[in-house]
C-alpha positions in Angstrom: -5.5 10.8 -6.2 -4.6 13.5 -3.6 -7.8 12.7 -1.7 -6.9 9.0 -1.8 -3.5 9.8 -0.4 -4.9 11.8 2.4 -7.3 9.1 3.5 -4.7 6.4 3.2 -2.4 8.4 5.4 -5.2 8.6 8.0 -5.6 4.9 7.8 -1.9 4.3 8.4 -2.0 6.6 11.4 -4.9 4.6 13.0 -3.3 1.3 12.1 -0.1 2.3 13.9 -2.0 3.2 17.0 -4.3 0.2 17.2 -1.6 -2.2 16.1 0.3 -1.5 19.3 -1.9 -4.2 21.0 -4.1 -5.9 18.4 -2.7 -8.5 16.0 -2.2 -7.5 12.4 -4.5 -10.2 11.0 -7.3 -9.0 13.3 -7.0 -5.4 12.1 -7.0 -6.7 8.5 -10.1 -8.7 9.2 -12.1 -5.9 10.7 -11.0 -3.4 8.1 -12.0 -5.7 5.3 -15.3 -6.8 6.9 -16.4 -3.2 7.0 -15.3 -2.7 3.4 -17.1 -5.9 2.3 -20.4 -4.7 3.8 -20.2 -1.1 2.5 -19.1 -2.1 -1.0 -21.8 -4.7 -1.3 -24.4 -2.0 -0.4 -22.9 0.4 -3.0 -23.0 -2.3 -5.7 -26.7 -3.0 -4.9 -27.6 0.7 -4.8 -26.0 1.2 -8.3 -27.4 -2.0 -9.7 -23.9 -3.3 -10.6 -23.4 -7.1 -10.8 -20.8 -7.9 -8.1 -19.0 -10.9 -9.6 -17.4 -9.3 -12.7 -16.2 -10.9 -15.9 -12.6 -11.9 -15.3 -13.0 -13.7 -12.1 -9.5 -15.3 -12.0 -7.8 -11.9 -12.3 -10.2 -10.4 -9.8 -9.3 -13.1 -7.3 -5.6 -12.6 -7.9 -6.1 -8.8 -7.2 -7.9 -9.7 -4.0 -5.2 -12.2 -2.8 -2.3 -10.0 -3.6 -4.0 -7.0 -1.9 -4.7 -9.1 1.2 -1.1 -10.3 1.6 0.2 -6.8 0.9 -2.1 -5.3 3.5 -1.1 -7.9 6.0 2.6 -7.1 5.6 1.9 -3.4 5.8 -0.3 -3.6 8.9 2.5 -5.7 10.6 5.1 -3.1 9.8 3.3 0.2 10.6 3.3 -0.2 14.4 7.0 -1.2 14.3 8.4 1.6 12.1 8.3 5.4 12.0 5.2 6.3 10.0 7.1 8.3 7.3 9.7 5.6 6.9 7.1 2.8 6.5 5.2 4.9 4.0 8.2 5.8 1.8 9.5 2.2 1.8 6.0 1.0 0.6 6.3 3.5 -2.2 8.9 1.4 -3.9 6.1 -0.7 -5.5 6.2 1.1 -8.9 9.8 -0.1 -9.2 8.7 -3.7 -8.4 5.9 -3.3 -11.0 8.4 -2.5 -13.7 10.6 -5.5 -12.8 7.5 -7.8 -12.7 6.4 -6.6 -16.1 9.9 -7.4 -17.5 10.0 -10.9 -15.9 6.4 -12.0 -16.2 5.1 -10.1 -19.3 8.4 -10.0 -21.2 8.4 -6.2 -21.4 11.8 -4.5 -22.0 13.5 -2.5 -19.4 14.7 0.9 -20.5 17.7 2.8 -19.1 15.3 4.9 -17.1 13.8 1.8 -15.6 17.2 0.4 -14.6 18.4 3.8 -13.3 15.2 4.4 -11.4 15.4 0.9 -9.8 19.0 1.4 -8.7 18.2 4.9 -7.3 15.3 3.5 -5.3 17.4 0.7 -3.9 20.0 3.1 -2.7 17.2 5.1 -1.1 15.9 2.0 0.7 19.4 1.4 2.1 19.5 5.0 3.4 16.1 4.8 5.0 16.7 1.3 6.6 20.3 2.0 7.6 21.3 -1.6 8.1 23.9 -2.0 10.9 26.1 -4.3 8.7 26.6 -1.3 6.4 26.4 1.7 8.7 27.8 0.2 11.9 26.2 -0.9 15.2 26.1 2.7 16.5 23.7 3.8 13.7 20.0 4.1 14.5 19.0 1.2 12.2 15.4 0.3 11.5 14.4 -3.3 12.6 15.1 -5.7 9.8 11.9 -7.8 9.9 9.4 -4.8 9.6 11.5 -3.3 6.8 11.4 -6.7 5.0 7.7 -6.9 5.6 7.1 -3.4 4.1 9.1 -4.2 1.0 7.3 -7.5 0.6 4.0 -5.6 0.9 5.3 -3.2 -1.8 6.1 -6.1 -4.1 2.6 -7.6 -3.5 1.0 -4.2 -4.1 2.8 -4.1 -7.5 1.0 -7.4 -8.3 -2.3 -5.9 -7.1 -2.0 -2.7 -9.1 -0.9 -4.4 -12.3 -4.1 -6.4 -12.2 -6.1 -3.2 -11.5 -4.7 -1.7 -14.6 -5.6 -4.8 -16.6 -9.1 -5.0 -15.2 -9.9 -1.3 -15.7 -11.0 -1.8 -19.3 -13.6 -4.5 -18.5 -14.7 -4.1 -14.9 -16.6 -1.5 -12.9 -14.5 0.3 -10.2 -16.7 -1.0 -7.4 -16.3 -4.6 -8.6 -12.5 -4.3 -8.4 -12.8 -2.8 -4.9 -15.3 -5.5 -3.9 -13.0 -8.4 -4.6 -10.3 -7.1 -2.2 -12.4 -7.7 1.0 -14.2 -10.6 -0.6 -10.9 -12.5 -0.6 -9.4 -10.9 2.5 -12.1 -11.6 5.1 -12.0 -15.4 4.8 -8.3 -15.4 4.3 -7.7 -13.6 7.6 -9.8 -15.9 9.8 -7.3 -18.8 10.2 -4.5 -16.3 10.9 -6.5 -14.9 13.8 -7.0 -18.3 15.5 -5.7 -18.2 19.1 -4.3 -14.6 18.8 -7.4 -12.4 18.5 -8.1 -9.9 21.3 -11.3 -8.1 22.1 -10.9 -4.4 21.2 -11.3 -1.7 23.8 -13.9 1.0 23.1 -11.2 3.3 21.8 -9.8 0.5 19.6 -13.3 -0.1 18.2 -13.5 3.6 17.2 -10.0 3.4 15.6 -11.0 0.2 13.7 -14.1 1.9 12.5 -12.0 4.9 11.4 -9.7 2.5 9.5 -12.6 1.0 7.7 -14.1 4.4 6.8 -10.9 6.0 5.6 -9.8 2.9 3.6 -13.2 2.5 1.9 -13.1 6.1 0.8 -9.5 5.9 -0.3 -10.0 2.6 -2.2 -12.8 4.1 -4.3 -10.9 7.3 -5.0 -7.8 5.3 -5.9 -9.5 3.0 -8.3 -11.3 5.9 -10.0 -8.1 7.8 -10.2 -6.2 4.9 -11.8 -9.0 4.4 -14.4 -9.4 8.1 -15.3 -5.9 9.6 -14.8 -2.7 9.1 -16.7 -0.6 6.7 -14.7 2.5 8.9 -14.5 0.4 11.9 -13.3 -1.5 9.7 -10.8 1.9 8.5 -9.4 3.2 12.0 -9.0 0.1 13.2 -7.1 0.0 10.3 -4.8 3.4 11.2 -3.3 1.7 13.8 -1.1 0.9 10.8 1.1 4.5 10.8 2.3 4.1 14.4 3.5 0.9 13.5 5.3 2.6 10.6 7.0 5.6 12.7 8.1 3.1 15.3 9.6 1.1 12.7 11.5 4.3 11.0 12.7 5.6 14.3 14.0 2.3 15.4 15.6 1.3 12.1 17.3 4.5 10.2 17.9 7.3 12.9 17.9 9.0 11.2 15.0 11.5 13.5 13.3 13.1 12.1 10.1 16.9 12.4 10.1 19.0 13.5 7.1 19.7 9.9 6.0 15.9 9.1 6.0 15.1 12.3 4.1 17.8 11.7 1.6 16.6 8.1 1.1 13.1 9.3 0.6 14.2 11.8 -2.0 16.0 9.0 -3.9 13.0 6.6 -3.7 10.7 9.3 -5.0 13.1 10.2 -7.7 13.6 6.6 -8.7 10.0 5.7 -8.9 9.2 8.9 -10.8 12.0 8.0 -13.3 10.3 4.6 -13.8 6.9 6.3 -14.2 8.3 8.6 -16.9 9.6 5.6 -18.9 6.2 5.5 -20.7 5.1 1.9 -20.0 1.6 1.9 -18.6 2.0 -1.3 -16.7 5.0 0.1 -14.9 3.4 3.2 -13.6 0.8 1.9 -11.2 0.1 4.2 -8.3 2.0 3.4 -5.1 -0.8 4.3 -2.8 -2.3 1.6 -0.6 -3.5 -1.8 -1.7 
């Protein structure tokens, strides 16, 4: 899980750089095209049938992952790297709420307390001007909303991963993500796609390589590790993101952002310790 967090943080760094010029849908398309080719070859090499048994749930995992990634790739170039990462890490809270609404699972006091704690943390990180005043260095509302929408969709994706783990090979679960994402991204690129520069091609290749490695490590971790422990280990991604933001963009989190990050981490860990497997999906990338 720590390895997955490291490679996901490198992916986010490269997305933030390349997304300064290229449209989000184009970055999603190239990243998933690379993943589709590599995963197909891995499936063939290991002799694993690619289509799986529970195709409907696999397609849902792919669609939710695509939409979550699109939201995240839109937000990363427009927000500080650490802030975007920590906001995306609210998805275990959304997972718990979805389990209660869709699956009829009960919410414990820890779930409610963790949710409220995380929501307060989101407010501190985003610092909306209508609460903190116009003079406050607020984050732009649309990218913040996109990040939270991506977290919600990631919760859907990871809930399906947990359900699929008992019947599907890890590579099959990984394969359905780009299988859905590549054709879904094509219409969104119409009229907006730009030809990448040589440097951007290298970054796009790096995004594909890092994400492919991270996806495999993540899926294996979710299948083999207790969910609460997996969640705890994945939070090192926030540290990596803060380091890259400082080194490459001069981004220094202020006290409000640090306080909000602590509350979000504390809230999601509280939800993770409530003991419901469905609610403890890892918050690392879709």
